[in-house]
N, C-alpha and C positions, 0 to 999 in steps of 0.2 A: 504492499500499497505506501503512498507518500503520503509524505509529507500534508499537505491540502486535506487527501482523504481522511487522515488523523485527528485532523485538529475539525475538521466537520462532522466526525464522529462520538466529536468533541461535545461538543457545541452542537447536535443533536444530544447527543447525552444531560445534558444542562436542561439544556429544555425544553424536557421525559416531565425533568423533577425537579420544574418549580412549576409547569403543567399541573402538575399533582394536588402542586404543595394545594395550589390556584379551584381545585376539584374540574381541571380538565383534564384531559387525557394528549401528546406531543399529536397528534393527529389534531389541532386545534391552532395550532402554530405554525402558520409559515416563516418558514427563515431566503431571508433574502441578503441571498453572497450578494456583500460591495466589493466591486471588485473596479473603480475608479485608478487603483494605481499598481494594479494589474493589467498584463498584456490578454491574447486570441489562450495559448496558456495555457496555461494558469487556467483560467476559465474553462477550456475541455477539458482538462483534469479531474475537477470541481463533478461533471460530467458527465462524466465516461467509468472515476471508477466511487464516481459521489451520488449520480441521481439524481447531481442537483442542476436543477428548471429553470430559479430563482434568480439575476442575478440586478443588482442596482451596482446606477451608475447616475457619480454632482454632478456631468460635462455634457450640452448636448453633443456632441462631435465627438464623446468617447463612445457616447451612446453609437451614434450610427457608424463609427465607424467598424469599432463590434459587434455588428448585428449582427447574429442569426438569429431565424426565425424559428427555433428550433426552442428557445428560447425566449422565458416571461420577460420581457424588460423590464423593469421600474424603475422610471429619474424621478432621483429623491432631493438632490441639488437645488440649490436656487435657481427660476428658472424666470429664463428675459422675455421677453413676450415676441421681442423679431425670431427667436425660436423655435417656436410653436410653430408652425410649418412643418420641422423638418423635424418630427415624431410624432404626428397623435397617429403613423398608417404605423407607428416601432412598435408608442411602449404600452405594458399591458394595465401598469396604472402611473398615474403619476403622482406620487406624495405632495410638491411641497406649489400650489391652491393656493394662493394670500390674498388674495385680491380679484372684487368684478369681473375690473379692463383687463386679467388673463384670464380668467371665462369666456368675457367676452369671447377672446383673440383664440379660445382655443374652441369655443361651439363655433365659427365658421371657418376654422378653416377644420375644422370634425362634419361639418357642410361641406363645407373642397369634395372630401377625399368616401363621403357616403360609409362616412365611421358611426359608434359611438361611442367617447371616448372617458374609461376614468377615473379624479381623483381623486382624493381627499385633500380636504383646506389642516395646513398649518397652521398653528395654532399657537402664540409664543406667550405658555402660562408662564413660561418664568422671568417676563420683563426682561429678562438680560438685554442691551441698545446693540450691539453684536452681531445678536439671527435671527430668525425670515421671520414673516408670522400674524399671525391674525390679533386685535387684543383680546381676550374672554370677551370683552364688554361690545369685541363688533361680529361674535360666530355668530347669534341668531339673525343677523338683523341681515348676513350673506346667508345665511344656511335659506333663510322663505323666497332670496331670490329667483332663487331650484327652480319655484314652477311655470318661467320665461323659458325654460331652456328647452333643448330636441335633441337633442343630438352629444352631453353630455354630463355623466354622474354620478351623481356628491356620495363617493362611497362609503366616505369612513373618514375618521378624524389625524393626523399627524402628530407631532412636535419631537423639541431637542429637548431633554436635558441640560441641564450642566454638565459636563467634562469633570467632576472630580471622584478622590478613591473615596473617598465614604461614601458608598451609594445613598444607603440608609439618609443622609441627608436628600437626597433629591425622591425621592418615597415619594410624598409629599403631592411631586408636583405634575405624574404621574397617574397617584389619587383625584386630586383634578378633572386629569378630563378624558375620567374615566368617565364622573359622576356624570363630565360635560355628555360623553356618549351617550350611554342613559338615553339623556333629559333631553336630549333631539329621534333618540329614537324613537326616545312615546312622546312625539309630536305626528307621527307619521303626514310627513310632508307633501307630497309629489315629487320626484323624478330625485329621491333623497333617501338613500340605500346605507344605513347604518350596519354597514359589510366589514369594513376592516378598525382596530384602531393603532396604528403603527407608533409605537413607541418604545426601546430600546434598543442600543449600540453594544458595541465589544464589550466595550467598559458594565452597562446595565443592564443590562438585557434578563437579564433572569429578577430581575426588581422587577421589573416594565411587565411581563410577568404577568407572577404574583400579585401584578394589580389589575389587571388585568388584557395586558400585549396581544395580541392575533396575531400581530404579523410584528416583526424583528427585522434589522440593519444589523447586519453581523461584517464585515470583513474585516481589522487586523487580528481578530480570534481564530478566525480563517486560511487570506489567506501575508504571514508572517512578516517578510516585506515589509507590509504597505502600511501606510500615518496610519492613527490614529483616528473613525472614521466617531 
């Protein structure tokens, strides 16, 4: 087995244990392997030796360069409006939508491509100025606008917690987003399907799962040469 295969095995075991602690099964959690710092060879290693099919990229140009239709691609980094046209026909899920203007742009190109594009609303729960995302108080107003779209679907919420060693200090951030996720789901808004809660990266994905995440974005713990993601 390759190092990448060993790493994926370890991550999946951790996911399984965290899921059990939250009263769920490992199958309830989607692992997105964040491949932003590695090449196609490492992606193929993960696919061929571990059956990994979900991959995440931060930059549009990297997603396009590495694109392989066998895989399910996630755009997890900040998305500029002028880059939308390059990925609407390639992504399984856009994690990082943070404005109505960006939603409008995705809708425009989704219509042109005759596609239905799924996305998550990125929420800046921590309030860090260095992070993108919608302020918590603006989320419901944006979500209710989904009734006016026909080619994009809101599939859940995403957040990035502060990158700190003591993950217990950020547990409350995951709790807050989970509460928001449940509350929105109860409102039964047209064109809103709260299917995914994308929280947790290499340093905190176990805590995120314990607090309700069902989609985690893991790079460093899989691709050992990658930067912290």
